N, C-alpha and C positions, 0 to 999 in steps of 0.2 A: 503494501499499499504505499510506504515511503517513496518507493521508485517510481512508482505512478503518479503519485502527487507533484513529486519534482520533475518529472518529465513533462506533465502537463504543464506546469507553471512555466518550465523553459520554451515549450513549442508555442503556446498560444499567450502572446503579448496582451499584457493587462496593464489597468494604471491609467491616470490621467493623462491624456494624450498620446498613449500608446501608438507604436508604429507597427505594422505587420510586415510579412515578408514579400507581399504582393505591392508592385508599383505599377500602378494602371496608368495607361495611356486616355486620353479625352475620348479616344472611339471606343476602348474597353469600358470606361465609366458608363458611356451612355449606352451601350448595349447591355451592360449589367442593370443599369435603371429601366430598362424595359423590360429583360428577362428574369431579373432576381435570380431565386436559386436554380432556374434551368441554367443560367449563364454558368454559374459554378460547378453543376453537373457537367456542361458541354466540357469545361477546361479540365475535365477529369477530378474534380473535387467530390467525390460520391456516386452513388448510384442512380440510374434511371429511376429504379423501383423506390427511391427516397421520396421523388416528387409526389408519389400517389398518397403519402401521410403527410402535406405539407397544406394548410389551409391556403385556399385559392391556386393549388399546384404549384405554390412557392412564388407567384407572381400576380399581381391585378394587373388586368388589362387598363389602357388609357392614361398611362404614366406618359409625361411629356419631359424629357430631358432640357428642351429648349427654355425652361421655365425655372431653371436653377441656376443661382448665381454663382459667380466665378468664385467667390468666397467658398461657397458650398462644396463647388468641385476639389477646390483646393483641401479642403479638410477632409475630405472623403477618401483623396488619391492614395494616402497611405495608410488609413485604417481599417480597410478590409481585411476581416479575418481576426480582429483584435476583440477582446472581452471588454477593456474600458474599465470604468471604476465604480463606485457608490455600491448599489444591492446587486449588481451583476455578477454571475460566478459560474463556476463549473464546479458540479459535485458528484464525488462518486457517493452511491448509495447502495444500501440493499433493501430487499423487500420484506419488511418486518410481519405485516398482516395483510390477509386477503379478505375482504368482506363481500364480493361478488365475485364467485367462482366462474360463472359464464364470463362475464365482462373480462375479467383478467385473463381467462384462457384465449379469448379472441385477441386481446391485445399482447398476448405473449409473455404473461407475466406469473410467477410462481414464486412462493416462499423461499427466502434466502438468496434469491437471483441477486447478482450487482447488478445496478442500473447507472446511467450517468444522465444528469441533469442538467441544460446551458439555458443560462437568462442572461441574453446580453440583446440589442438593437439596433438602429442605424447609427450609432454613434455619434460624432461630432458633426456629419452630413446631416442627419435628420435633424439636429438640435439647430444647424444654421439655417436650414429650410423654415423651421418655425421661426426662428427670429426675424428671417426676412419678411416673411409674409403678416407676421404681429404688426410691423408697422404698416402694412397693405392694408389690413382689417382694421386698425385705428383710424385710416383716413375712410374707409368705406362707412363706419359707423358715423361719420360726422354726414358724408355724402347724403347717405340713405335715412338721416334722420331717426336714428336709432338709438332710444335712451335705456343706459345700462345701470344696474345698482351698483356695478363694480367693472373698472376700466379693463380689467383681466378676462371679461368674458366678451372680448372684442371678437366682432363677427360680420357676415354679409348675408343677404339672401343667397341662397343657394344656386339659383339660376343666374345670377350677377357674374359678370366676367372674374371680379376679385374672386368671388368663391370658387368658379370653376377651374382658375389657374391655380389657387393654392391645392385644389381637392386633385389634380392631375400631379402637382409637385410633391403632394403627401402620398400619393401610390407610388411614386419614385422611391421616396425615402422609405416606405415599407418594402420594397422590391431589396434596396439596398440591404434592408434588416435580414432579409429571409436568405439572401446570398450569404452575409456574413455568418449567421448560423450553420450554413450550410457547408461552409468553408473550415469552421471551427470544429463542427461535429467529425468531418473527413480526417483533419489533423489529429484529432482525439483518438478517433480508430486507429490511424496509423502508430501513436504512442501506445494504445493498448497493446497492439501487436508486437511493439519493439519489445516492451517491457516482459510480457508474457511470453514471447517467442512461438506465438500463436498466428496462426494463417487467417486470412479474412473468413472465412468457412468454420474453421474452429471457433474463432471469436464470437463468433455470430450477434454482432450488435446491429439491431435492427431500429430504424427510426419506429418509435410509436405514434408521435405526432408532433408538429410545431405549429403554435399557433400565436395570434398576435396580442396584446393586450395594451395597445394605445393607438388605435385606429378609426378611422369613420369609414362605414360602407354603406353602399345603397342595399336595401334588403325588403323583403315583403314580409309584414307583419299583419294580423288580427289587430284592429283596434274597433270597438265600439261595434263588433260582430261583422266588421268589412274589411276586406283584404285592402291594406295601402303600403304604397312604397313610400320607405321613410329612410332617413340617412340615420344611422345607429352610429353614434360616437361611443366606443368602449375606452374609456380613460382611465386606466388602473382596474380595467376589468377584463375580464375574459370570456370568449364564446362559449356557449353550452348548448348548441342544437341537440334536439333530440333525436330518437331513431326514427330512420324513415327519410330524415331530409336530404333532399339530392346534394347537397356540398358537401355531406360527410363521405369518408371514402366506402368503396364499395364492400370491404371487408369487414367496418363498423357499422353499416347501415343498419342492421338489425339490432344493434345496442345501444347506439347514439355515439355522441361525439366525446373522444376523450378530452377531459378538462385536466390541466395541469395546475396545480395551486400549491407554491413552495411556502415554505416556512421561512425558519431562519437556519444559519448553520450549525446551529448546536442542538436542534429539536429533530423536525420533519418536514415531509413534504406528502404531498397525496395526489394520487390521480382520480380522477371522478370520471362520471359521465354527466353529458346533459340530460334534461327531462322535458316531457310535456309540459309541465307547469312553469319551466324556464320561459319556455316560448309565448305563455299564455301572461307572465305576471312581470319578466323582465327582457323582453325583447331576446330572447335566447341568452341571456348573459348571466356570469357569476362573477364573485369576487378574483382578485389576481392573484392575493396573496394574503400574509396575516395583518399586514398594516402595523405602521411604529406606535409605540407608546410613548417613545421620547425621541425628540430632536435629535439630529446629529451632534448639535452642541451641548446638549444634555447628557448623551450618551459619553461623549469625550470626557466630560467632566466626572461621569461616574465612574469612569475606566482608569483613572489617575492612580499611577502607582501600580496598576496589575497589568500582569503579564496574560492577556486573553489567550494568546496561541497556547500556553503551558495549561491554562484552565481545560482548554479543549482537548488537548493532548491527553489531560488526565481523565477526561470521560470518553477517551477512544475514538478522538477525531483529529486527523492529522490536517493543519491548514497552512498553507503558502498566501502570502498576499505582498503587495506592491508596495504596501506603506502600513506601519502600525496603527496610522490614525483610522484608516478604512475599518480596521479588526475593532477597533473602538466604537466607531458608528454602527458597524454593523452586530454587534455583541447581541446575543438570545436575549437579553434583559430590553433591547431598545423595540423589541416587536411583542404584539400579541401571542399568546399561546396558540398555534395554528390547528391544534386538534380541537379547542373551543371553538375556533372559527367555523372550521369545517363543520363541525357539529351543528351550527346555527345555519350554515348554507344546506345541510341535508335537511334539518328539518323543516326549513321555509320551502324545501323540496324544488328548489332550481337547480342542483345536482346530486348525485347519489355517490355515496363513495364505494371504490373497487379496491385500492391499494395503499396502504401506508409506506413511506419509503424511509428509512433513516439513514444519516449521514455518516460516511465513514473517512472521505478525503474531501477536502474544500480548497479550490483557488479562487481569489479574491483579488479584485483591482486595487 
């Protein structure tokens, strides 16, 4: 486990402003923004089968690279294939408990199985896209006479040019994120093969699901008894479509969409499935994670004088991080208890528990 964590830490760049092994030309970047994870697979980073288990097949149609600023291109050029910082992580886990035997079997999960969970997004590229268009939206609020209780709710009518431009730029950022996770997953597989001396077949590392948690999508939902096309914006939320939905991979269609809810690096994460109740009550959505109880500043203050990495190691969890500050910010006490959160989600009927995953080794930015 120590070797695995060390190799993953070495192979997957992490931390603020981290740069990856890829140096993309403008043409490569534009192609990546249009094709997302498909671009990564075409470059040899992963298997075509992976694309079957990624939301939207790894790329949303309608991205427009021409709407991306030079600054965003520059920030994204060297960050493809990097983990980043904050709550982003790579986590080697094991299946501690199975709650739904049938769903677990379909997902390929079983007790004591070792799994890997990856949490990262569109890095500085997506952040810059957001920053660029926030200014556009602030102007649009004045232009369209929109009264806001808080300026951070800056927006524009969906059919306006400003909104349509942002929507196409956001799709490009989402595609960047799917490509990023695909590249990282590929290098993680290579790291596992290297450390364990196993072939790809012997290793058997298959993608269960890749789902976004900060994205706006046009979807059809029932509102007041009528089917309507809506913009569903999941910010800090994750999709939880029920069995039978056409966007769920064929293999999972009778079960429901896999829902991934990470906790914190010291406790657990969960795999769940979407439900019909979620389709009725939350536009097919559930929570994305445990949620913080301490701000980053409060967590750093509470961790003063403590060696968080040693506390985790004493609990049987190996951790590597690009900086001690991140470990302080991300310590377990900074988060709600994920088990309680997931119990609430299940009792509310918007997701159903399938498996509980315990951390063994963690790489943080």
